[in-house]
C-alpha positions in Angstrom: 33.3 -6.3 -103.1 30.7 -3.8 -104.3 32.1 -0.6 -105.6 29.9 1.4 -103.2 31.2 -0.6 -100.2 34.8 -0.1 -101.5 34.4 3.6 -101.8 32.9 3.9 -98.3 35.8 1.9 -96.7 38.2 4.2 -98.5 36.4 7.2 -97.3 36.4 5.8 -93.7 40.2 5.2 -93.9 40.8 8.7 -95.3 38.9 10.3 -92.4 40.7 8.2 -89.9 44.0 9.1 -91.3 43.1 12.8 -91.2 42.0 12.5 -87.6 45.2 10.8 -86.6 47.3 13.4 -88.3 45.4 16.3 -86.7 45.5 14.8 -83.2 49.2 14.1 -83.6 49.8 17.7 -84.7 48.3 19.1 -81.6 50.4 16.7 -79.4 53.5 17.8 -81.2 52.7 21.5 -80.8 52.1 21.0 -77.0 55.2 18.9 -76.6 57.7 20.5 -79.1 56.3 23.9 -79.8 55.9 25.5 -83.3 59.6 25.4 -84.2 59.9 21.8 -83.1 56.9 20.5 -84.9 57.6 19.1 -88.4 55.4 17.2 -90.8 57.8 14.2 -90.6 57.4 14.1 -86.8 53.7 14.4 -87.1 53.4 11.5 -89.6 55.6 9.3 -87.4 53.5 10.1 -84.3 50.3 9.5 -86.2 51.6 6.2 -87.5 51.0 7.1 -91.2 53.3 7.2 -94.2 54.8 10.5 -95.4 53.0 10.1 -98.6 49.6 9.7 -96.8 50.4 12.9 -94.9 51.3 14.8 -98.1 48.0 13.5 -99.7 45.9 15.2 -97.0 48.0 18.2 -96.1 50.6 19.7 -98.5 52.2 22.1 -96.1 52.8 22.4 -92.4 50.6 25.5 -92.3 47.7 23.5 -93.7 48.3 20.8 -91.3 48.5 22.8 -88.1 45.6 25.1 -88.8 43.4 22.2 -89.7 44.5 20.4 -86.5 43.7 23.3 -84.2 40.4 23.9 -85.8 39.5 20.2 -85.6 40.4 19.8 -82.0 38.8 23.1 -81.2 35.5 22.0 -82.7 35.8 18.7 -80.8 36.4 20.4 -77.5 33.5 22.8 -78.1 31.2 19.9 -78.6 32.5 18.3 -75.4 31.8 21.6 -73.7 28.3 21.8 -75.0 27.6 18.2 -73.9 28.2 19.3 -70.3 25.5 21.8 -70.5 22.8 19.7 -68.7 25.3 18.8 -65.9 25.9 22.4 -64.9 22.3 23.7 -65.5 21.1 21.6 -62.5 23.7 23.0 -60.0 22.5 25.7 -57.5 25.7 27.6 -58.1 25.4 27.4 -61.8 27.3 30.5 -62.8 30.3 29.4 -60.8 30.1 25.9 -62.4 30.0 27.4 -65.8 32.9 29.9 -65.3 35.0 27.0 -63.9 34.1 24.9 -66.9 35.2 27.6 -69.3 38.4 28.3 -67.4 39.3 24.6 -67.5 38.4 24.5 -71.2 40.9 27.2 -72.0 43.5 25.5 -69.7 43.5 22.4 -71.8 46.3 21.4 -74.2 44.3 22.8 -77.0 45.0 26.3 -75.8 48.8 25.6 -75.6 48.7 24.3 -79.2 46.7 27.3 -80.4 49.1 29.7 -78.6 52.1 28.2 -80.5 50.2 28.9 -83.6 49.3 32.5 -82.7 52.8 33.4 -81.8 54.1 31.9 -85.1 51.4 33.8 -87.1 52.4 37.2 -85.7 55.4 37.3 -88.0 54.4 34.8 -90.7 52.5 36.8 -93.5 51.2 33.5 -95.0 50.0 32.0 -91.7 48.6 35.1 -90.1 45.4 35.5 -92.1 44.5 31.9 -91.8 45.0 32.0 -88.0 43.1 35.3 -87.7 40.1 33.7 -89.5 40.4 30.5 -87.4 40.5 32.4 -84.1 37.4 34.5 -85.2 35.4 31.3 -85.9 36.5 29.5 -82.7 36.0 32.6 -80.6 32.5 33.2 -82.0 31.6 29.5 -81.2 32.9 29.7 -77.7 31.0 32.9 -77.1 27.8 31.2 -78.3 28.4 28.3 -76.0 29.1 30.5 -73.0 25.8 32.4 -73.6 23.9 29.1 -73.7 25.6 27.7 -70.7 25.0 30.9 -68.7 21.5 31.3 -70.1 22.5 34.9 -70.6 20.2 37.5 -72.3 22.6 39.6 -74.3 19.9 42.1 -75.1 20.3 43.5 -71.6 23.0 46.2 -71.0 26.3 44.8 -69.8 25.5 41.1 -70.3 27.3 40.6 -73.5 30.4 42.4 -72.2 30.3 40.2 -69.0 30.2 37.0 -71.1 33.0 38.2 -73.4 35.1 39.3 -70.4 34.7 35.9 -68.9 36.1 34.3 -72.1 39.0 36.9 -72.1 39.7 36.2 -68.4 39.8 32.5 -69.1 42.3 33.0 -71.9 44.5 35.3 -69.7 44.5 32.7 -66.8 45.4 29.9 -69.3 48.2 32.0 -70.5 49.6 32.4 -67.0 49.5 28.7 -66.6 51.9 28.0 -69.4 55.1 28.3 -67.5 54.0 27.3 -64.0 51.1 25.6 -62.4 48.7 28.4 -61.6 45.7 26.3 -60.7 45.3 27.4 -57.1 45.4 31.2 -58.0 43.1 30.5 -61.0 40.5 28.8 -58.7 40.4 31.9 -56.4 40.0 34.3 -59.3 37.3 32.1 -60.9 35.3 32.0 -57.8 35.4 35.8 -57.4 34.7 36.5 -61.1 31.8 34.1 -61.1 30.2 36.0 -58.2 30.5 39.2 -60.2 29.1 37.7 -63.3 26.2 36.1 -61.4 25.4 39.6 -60.0 25.2 40.9 -63.5 22.9 38.1 -64.6 20.7 38.4 -61.6 20.3 42.1 -62.2 19.5 41.2 -65.8 16.6 39.1 -64.6 15.5 41.3 -61.7 
């Protein structure tokens, strides 16, 4: 086998191992929480050896932050892929706000929430999570602006977009202990109407 082909296959296996570890980490965070998520459990769920896990991620902090960032980026890309579907709808703003609310109500938010709570009192984890939250928050804001076709140079528009993201996070938090989907749907409809009024005023 040619050396180039061998290296390529090794690189592919390495990427696949990392993907399995990161996806297994998010699943463990959702199911077991921060305190119940160990690197040993993650390796077992991912179906990889302990040695392979340590080769890619030396500590639990490295593993969980990489996992949340990876899944967050994947979810953001999935959100972006739905842009065309919502742009064609007559009630586009409502469709976008619903999409954002559903995005934050996903298991990713639950995993990220476990990480944020742990980071509050962990001086090693906190700066890493703060930087991660900043990057993901900036990307989500950018996606929301694109989906809403919002002109943030107009007064109040940027604030309306950011408030939409903050509302979606708050609703997702309320959904952690009980199924809050019915109340969330009512609030999302009302909020979408308010955001639409801001955007229409922006274009008037």
